[in-house]
C-alpha positions in Angstrom: -14.4 -11.3 -26.4 -16.0 -13.7 -23.3 -18.3 -11.1 -21.7 -17.2 -12.7 -18.0 -13.5 -11.9 -19.1 -14.9 -8.4 -20.3 -16.2 -7.7 -16.9 -12.7 -8.4 -15.2 -10.9 -6.5 -16.8 -13.2 -3.5 -16.4 -13.2 -4.6 -12.6 -9.7 -4.8 -11.8 -9.4 -1.8 -13.8 -11.4 -0.1 -11.6 -10.2 -1.6 -8.5 -6.7 -0.8 -9.1 -7.2 2.9 -9.7 -9.2 3.7 -6.4 -7.1 1.3 -4.3 -3.7 2.5 -5.4 -4.2 6.1 -4.0 -4.0 4.5 -0.7 -0.8 2.2 -0.8 -3.1 -0.8 -1.7 -2.7 -3.6 -4.3 -6.7 -4.2 -4.7 -6.9 -7.5 -3.8 -9.4 -6.6 -1.1 -11.5 -6.6 -4.5 -9.9 -8.8 -6.8 -10.7 -12.4 -5.4 -14.4 -11.8 -4.8 -15.0 -9.9 -7.7 -13.3 -12.6 -9.5 -14.9 -15.5 -7.5 -18.4 -13.8 -7.8 -18.0 -13.6 -11.9 -17.7 -17.5 -11.8 -13.7 -18.4 -11.4 -12.6 -20.9 -9.1 -11.7 -20.0 -5.4 -8.1 -20.8 -5.3 -7.7 -19.3 -9.3 -9.7 -16.0 -7.9 -6.9 -15.4 -5.0 -3.7 -16.3 -7.2 -4.6 -14.2 -10.3 -5.5 -11.4 -7.2 -2.0 -11.9 -6.0 -0.4 -11.4 -9.8 -3.1 -8.4 -9.9 -1.6 -7.1 -6.4 1.9 -7.4 -8.0 1.1 -5.4 -10.6 -0.5 -2.5 -9.1 1.8 -2.3 -6.0 4.7 -2.1 -8.8 3.5 0.6 -10.9 2.1 2.2 -8.1 5.4 2.3 -6.2 7.7 3.6 -9.5 5.0 7.0 -8.8 5.6 7.1 -5.1 9.5 6.8 -5.7 10.0 9.1 -7.8 8.0 11.5 -5.4 10.1 10.6 -2.3 7.1 8.5 -0.8 9.0 5.2 0.3 11.1 4.4 2.9 13.4 1.8 1.9 15.5 1.7 5.2 11.7 1.1 7.2 10.4 -1.3 4.2 13.4 -3.7 4.6 12.1 -4.3 8.1 9.3 -6.1 7.0 10.5 -8.3 4.0 11.3 -10.9 5.4 8.8 -11.7 7.7 6.1 -11.0 4.9 7.9 -12.8 2.4 8.1 -16.2 4.7 4.8 -15.7 6.0 2.8 -15.3 2.4 5.1 -18.2 0.6 3.6 -20.3 3.6 0.1 -18.9 2.9 0.1 -19.3 -0.9 1.2 -23.0 -0.6 -1.3 -23.9 2.1 -4.2 -23.0 0.0 -3.6 -26.6 -1.1 -4.9 -27.9 1.7 -7.2 -25.7 3.3 -10.8 -25.8 1.8 -11.9 -23.7 -0.8 -14.9 -22.8 1.1 -13.4 -21.9 4.3 -10.9 -19.3 2.2 -14.1 -17.4 1.3 -15.9 -17.4 4.3 -12.7 -16.2 6.1 -12.5 -13.8 3.0 -16.2 -12.5 4.4 -14.7 -11.8 7.7 -11.6 -9.8 6.2 -14.1 -7.4 3.9 -16.4 -6.7 7.0 -13.1 -5.8 9.0 -10.9 -4.1 5.9 -14.5 -2.2 4.9 -14.5 -0.6 8.5 -11.2 -0.1 8.7 -11.5 2.3 5.6 -15.2 3.7 7.0 -13.1 4.4 9.9 -10.9 7.0 8.3 -13.2 9.7 7.7 -13.0 10.2 11.2 -9.8 9.6 12.2 -7.1 12.1 12.3 -3.7 11.6 10.2 -0.4 13.5 9.9 0.3 14.6 6.4 3.4 16.6 7.0 5.0 14.9 10.2 8.6 13.1 9.8 8.8 9.2 10.6 10.3 9.5 14.2 10.6 5.5 14.1 13.5 4.2 15.7 14.3 0.6 14.5 15.0 -0.8 17.9 15.3 -4.4 18.4 11.4 -4.7 20.5 9.8 -3.0 17.7 12.1 -4.8 14.9 10.5 -8.0 16.0 7.2 -6.5 16.3 7.2 -5.7 12.8 8.6 -9.5 12.0 5.9 -10.9 13.8 3.2 -8.5 12.4 4.5 -8.8 8.8 5.0 -12.6 9.1 0.9 -12.6 10.1 0.0 -10.3 7.5 2.2 -12.5 4.8 0.3 -15.5 5.5 -3.1 -13.6 5.4 -1.7 -12.3 2.0 -0.9 -15.9 0.5 -4.2 -17.6 1.7 -6.7 -14.8 1.2 -4.9 -13.1 -2.1 -4.4 -9.7 -0.7 -1.7 -7.7 -0.9 -1.6 -6.3 2.9 -1.5 -2.7 2.2 -4.9 -2.5 3.8 -3.6 -3.5 7.5 0.4 -2.7 6.6 -1.2 1.1 5.9 -2.7 1.6 9.6 0.5 0.0 11.2 2.5 2.5 9.8 0.5 5.1 10.9 -0.4 4.4 14.6 2.5 2.3 15.2 5.0 3.5 13.0 3.9 7.5 13.4 4.4 7.4 9.6 3.0 10.4 7.7 -0.2 9.0 5.8 1.1 9.7 2.0 4.5 8.1 3.1 2.1 5.0 4.6 0.8 4.6 1.3 4.0 4.8 -1.0 5.9 2.3 1.7 3.4 -0.1 2.2 2.7 -0.1 -1.8 6.4 -1.4 -2.0 6.4 -3.9 0.8 3.2 -5.9 -1.0 5.6 -5.9 -4.3 7.0 -8.9 -1.9 3.9 -10.2 -0.6 2.4 -10.5 -3.5 5.5 -12.4 -5.6 6.2 -14.6 -2.7 2.2 -15.5 -2.6 2.4 -16.1 -6.4 5.4 -18.9 -5.7 3.4 -20.4 -3.3 0.2 -20.8 -5.2 2.4 -21.7 -8.8 3.9 -24.6 -6.4 0.3 -26.3 -6.3 -0.5 -25.2 -9.7 -3.3 -22.6 -9.5 -2.7 -19.9 -11.8 -4.6 -19.4 -14.7 -2.2 -17.6 -16.9 -4.7 -16.6 -19.8 -6.6 -15.1 -17.1 -3.5 -13.1 -15.8 -2.8 -11.7 -19.1 -5.7 -10.7 -20.0 -6.1 -8.4 -17.0 -2.5 -7.0 -16.3 -2.7 -4.2 -18.6 -5.7 -3.2 -17.2 -4.5 -3.1 -13.8 -1.2 -1.8 -14.4 -2.9 1.3 -16.4 -5.3 1.9 -13.6 -2.3 2.0 -10.9 -0.8 4.6 -12.5 -4.1 6.9 -12.7 -4.9 6.1 -9.1 -1.2 6.7 -7.9 -0.8 10.2 -9.2 -3.9 11.2 -8.0 -2.5 10.2 -4.8 0.2 12.2 -4.9 -1.6 15.4 -5.9 -4.8 14.8 -3.3 -6.1 12.7 -1.0 -10.0 12.0 -0.7 -11.3 10.2 2.6 -14.8 10.2 1.0 -13.4 7.7 -1.3 -12.2 5.5 1.2 -15.4 5.6 3.1 -17.5 4.6 -0.2 -14.6 2.4 -1.1 -15.6 0.4 2.8 -19.3 0.8 1.9 -18.7 -1.6 -1.3 -16.5 -4.0 0.2 -19.4 -4.4 2.9 -21.6 -4.7 0.1 -19.4 -7.8 -1.7 -19.3 -9.5 1.5 -23.1 -9.9 1.7 -22.9 -11.1 -2.4 -20.1 -13.5 -1.3 -22.3 -14.4 2.0 -25.3 -15.2 -0.5 -23.6 -16.7 -3.0 -22.0 -19.5 -0.5 -25.2 -19.9 1.0 -26.4 -20.8 -2.7 -28.8 -17.6 -3.2 -26.9 -16.1 -6.3 
């Protein structure tokens, strides 16, 4: 087996394992890892979306069995995120690939900071969700989910890393329930992002098939751990890893790697 492909398989296994603990598909790191391993930018992004889909679907099966998915609230996110992801995925044909990776650097810095911040924030593990879907709240969710969808399609991220805090702080959702609900929504952002990318021919089926099993396995393990426990230190560690990858991407983009 090609060593680069083997490294990709091992990497996505570990990423899916940890990220699925927090209702996220792992695209925050799939894309930069594949890019740093030498895969083309748009191939890395489209592959990341497929892996996000597998991770989120696998994790959602576990969450749903443990009654950690709010289907009613999820439905409010789906229209906006599907349309946004479709547009974002199809738009990559018209956006410079180097610019996309610089945007990913910014995303990694912000997302890493968000995960590090969780060490100090207070969470509500046992509260029920008091959100009432009034017209203004539904409009806010639609606009937010459309923006997340655009980001998802353009950068190959499922969007869970921003959906989870939105659910917790604006929807007043308990943390574990937010993770399960976000994982379900990520399925749809990933599906429509992939459709957008396939329309412009940016799918590497060989790479996708080689990494799907590893991702599914990692997601199953991670989601089961999430059901039992939640470790803020893991989030902090992953936030620091995001910053490290941001630095590596900058060095690569500047020609030092």
